[in-house]
C-alpha positions in Angstrom: 0.1 0.1 -0.2 1.2 3.4 -1.0 2.1 6.0 1.9 -0.2 9.0 2.3 0.8 12.1 0.1 -0.2 15.6 1.0 0.2 18.1 -1.5 -0.2 21.8 -0.8 0.8 25.2 -2.2 3.4 27.2 -0.2 2.2 30.7 -0.2 5.4 32.0 1.4 7.3 30.9 -1.7 4.8 32.4 -4.0 5.2 35.8 -1.9 9.1 35.3 -2.0 9.1 34.7 -5.8 7.0 37.9 -6.4 9.1 40.0 -4.2 12.5 38.7 -5.6 11.4 37.9 -9.1 12.4 34.3 -8.6 10.8 31.1 -9.9 11.2 28.6 -7.0 8.8 25.5 -6.8 5.7 26.4 -4.9 4.3 23.0 -4.4 5.3 20.8 -1.5 4.4 16.9 -1.5 4.7 15.5 2.0 5.0 11.8 2.1 6.4 9.4 4.5 8.3 12.2 6.6 10.0 13.6 3.5 9.2 16.9 1.4 9.4 17.0 -2.4 9.2 20.5 -4.0 7.9 21.0 -7.5 6.7 23.5 -10.1 4.1 20.9 -11.6 2.2 18.1 -10.0 0.1 15.6 -11.5 -2.0 13.2 -9.7 -3.2 10.0 -11.4 -5.8 8.4 -9.3 -8.4 9.1 -6.5 -7.7 12.1 -4.3 -9.4 14.3 -1.9 -9.2 18.0 -1.4 -9.1 18.7 2.4 -9.9 21.9 4.4 -8.8 21.8 8.0 -8.6 25.2 9.6 -8.6 23.7 13.3 -6.1 21.0 12.5 -3.5 22.4 10.0 -0.4 20.5 8.8 2.7 21.0 10.8 3.9 23.6 8.2 0.6 25.6 8.8 -1.3 24.6 5.6 -4.9 24.5 6.0 -5.9 23.2 2.5 -4.2 20.3 0.8 -4.7 17.4 -1.4 -4.4 13.8 -0.1 -4.0 10.7 -2.3 -2.9 7.1 -2.6 -2.6 7.4 -6.4 0.7 8.0 -8.4 2.1 11.3 -8.4 4.0 13.0 -11.2 6.3 15.7 -10.0 8.1 17.8 -12.6 7.9 14.8 -15.0 9.0 12.2 -12.5 6.8 9.7 -10.8 6.4 9.3 -7.3 4.0 7.1 -5.4 1.2 8.8 -3.3 -1.7 8.4 -1.0 -5.5 9.2 0.3 -6.8 9.0 3.9 -9.3 11.1 5.9 -8.0 13.1 8.8 -10.0 13.3 12.1 -11.9 16.6 12.2 -11.2 17.4 8.5 -13.7 18.6 6.1 -13.1 16.6 2.9 -14.6 17.2 -0.5 -13.9 14.8 -3.5 -12.0 16.1 -6.4 -12.0 14.4 -9.9 -8.3 14.2 -11.3 -9.0 16.4 -14.3 -7.0 19.0 -16.0 -9.4 21.7 -14.9 -8.0 21.6 -11.5 -4.5 22.3 -12.7 -5.8 24.8 -15.0 -7.6 26.8 -12.2 -4.7 26.7 -9.9 -2.5 28.0 -12.4 -4.9 30.8 -13.3 -5.2 31.7 -9.6 -1.5 31.7 -9.1 -1.0 34.0 -12.2 -3.5 36.3 -10.9 -2.2 36.2 -7.3 1.3 36.9 -8.5 0.1 39.7 -10.9 -1.5 41.5 -7.8 1.6 41.1 -5.7 3.8 42.6 -8.4 1.5 45.6 -8.7 1.7 46.1 -4.9 5.4 45.9 -4.9 5.7 48.5 -7.8 3.3 50.7 -6.0 5.3 50.5 -2.8 8.5 51.4 -4.8 6.7 54.3 -6.5 5.6 55.7 -3.1 9.2 55.1 -1.7 10.8 57.2 -4.4 8.2 59.9 -4.0 8.7 60.2 -0.3 12.7 60.1 -0.6 12.6 63.2 -2.9 
């Protein structure tokens, strides 16, 4: 039986990428006590989307995907998993490309907003320093 894999988006990396103009991997795959970081994640098999605000992961994530299916991380295959956690709200997710498309669109919008905020702060700082 495959080990449980939990996949979440690391918002701190997203913010750091926006601030520093970097492109570090934003997805974290937690499995069997180890972490794998990736730009792209594909889950093949059954998975569940978990929202657990009262019992977050040790890293602080309150939303993640759990699966026992196979996981492809940046083109390399890992094995993954699926179990329910106590006190978690679980919602079934079909493994379709629409999930990846929606995540990508949301991330693009988020990064765009962050870049605009940083540009506005830089303009304000330039005005105040005159």
